NUBAFI-429257 format. One record per residue (C-alpha): x, y, z. Coordinates in nm, 2 decimals. Example, Ala and Ser with C-alpha at 12.3 -4.5 7.8 and 13.67 -1.06 7.14 Angstrom:
# NUBAFI-429257
1.23  -0.45  0.78
1.37  -0.11  0.71
//
This chain:
# NUBAFI-429257
-0.48  -1.67  1.93
-0.16  -1.62  2.23
-0.30  -1.71  2.56
-0.29  -1.43  2.83
-0.23  -1.44  3.23
-0.38  -1.09  3.35
-0.37  -1.08  3.77
-0.61  -0.83  3.85
-0.54  -0.63  4.20
-0.86  -0.49  4.30
-0.94  -0.29  4.60
-1.14  -0.44  4.91
-1.49  -0.48  4.94
-1.79  -0.54  5.15
-1.98  -0.80  5.05
-1.92  -1.09  4.80
-2.15  -0.97  4.53
-1.99  -0.63  4.43
-1.66  -0.88  4.33
-1.86  -1.08  4.10
-2.01  -0.78  3.95
-1.63  -0.61  3.92
-1.49  -0.96  3.79
-1.78  -0.99  3.50
-1.73  -0.65  3.41
-1.41  -0.75  3.34
-1.46  -1.05  3.15
-1.73  -0.86  2.92
-1.47  -0.59  2.78
-1.22  -0.93  2.70
-1.54  -1.04  2.56
-1.57  -0.75  2.31
-1.30  -0.76  2.23
-1.30  -1.11  2.09
-1.13  -1.26  2.39
-1.20  -1.67  2.49
-1.17  -1.69  2.88
-1.05  -2.02  2.97
-1.00  -1.99  3.35
-1.13  -1.72  3.67
-0.93  -1.79  3.99
-0.95  -1.60  4.28
-0.61  -1.64  4.51
-0.68  -1.45  4.80
-0.96  -1.19  4.87
-0.86  -0.90  5.15
-0.52  -0.95  5.19
-0.21  -0.72  5.30
-0.01  -0.56  5.04
0.30  -0.61  4.97
0.36  -0.26  5.06
0.14  0.01  5.02
-0.01  0.15  4.63
-0.19  0.46  4.52
-0.47  0.43  4.29
-0.73  0.68  4.16
-0.59  0.96  4.41
-0.67  0.73  4.74
-0.37  0.46  4.95
-0.47  0.12  4.98
-0.30  -0.14  5.21
-0.48  -0.49  5.12
-0.64  -0.56  4.86
-0.82  -0.91  4.65
-0.64  -1.07  4.43
-0.74  -1.25  4.09
-0.56  -1.42  3.74
-0.75  -1.44  3.46
-0.65  -1.67  3.24
-0.76  -1.59  2.80
-0.70  -1.64  2.49
-0.67  -1.35  2.25
-0.57  -1.17  1.99
-0.20  -0.89  2.09
-0.43  -0.58  1.98
-0.65  -0.68  2.26
-0.35  -0.62  2.54
-0.31  -0.24  2.49
-0.70  -0.19  2.50
-0.76  -0.41  2.77
-0.50  -0.17  2.97
-0.63  0.13  2.88
-0.99  0.03  3.02
-0.84  -0.10  3.30
-0.69  0.17  3.36
-0.95  0.35  3.41
-1.18  0.12  3.66
-1.21  0.28  3.97
-1.18  -0.04  4.11
-0.90  -0.24  4.05
-0.52  -0.13  4.19
-0.32  -0.28  3.94
-0.32  -0.45  3.71
-0.06  -0.68  3.44
-0.10  -0.85  3.13
0.18  -1.20  3.08
0.20  -1.39  2.73
0.14  -1.71  2.81
0.20  -1.94  2.52
0.34  -2.33  2.62
0.62  -2.34  2.43
0.72  -2.62  2.60
0.43  -2.81  2.48
0.54  -2.82  2.16
0.89  -2.84  2.23
0.76  -3.13  2.38
0.59  -3.26  2.10
0.79  -3.19  1.85
1.07  -3.45  2.09
0.77  -3.72  2.06
0.72  -3.73  1.71
1.12  -3.73  1.73
1.13  -4.04  1.96
0.81  -4.27  1.82
1.05  -4.25  1.50
1.32  -4.48  1.70
1.35  -4.75  1.89
1.34  -4.49  2.21
1.01  -4.43  2.41
0.91  -4.17  2.54
//
């Protein structure tokens, strides 16, 4: 299964428990579609947005940033986009493919080098 990163911007909330509920709800969406979450990272809460953003007929000046790192089938992306677009607590989201092609290339190079006299 390919690896994906999903940065999301959430509307500002008053209590940390509200963030936990929203993150659990988003994680459940990924799990229900067969995804495996590797990491959820908090990139900052109640930070100023680079520009005013409009989501669900409300203008936002501040938001909270989180990053989901997960594995899933390629079909998960389209369904996840449609579900997250309807969530009123999410201002913006994006799903980015994050396959580690560099690691694969380095492993091939190591095999070549171990066969010769040079070692990495």
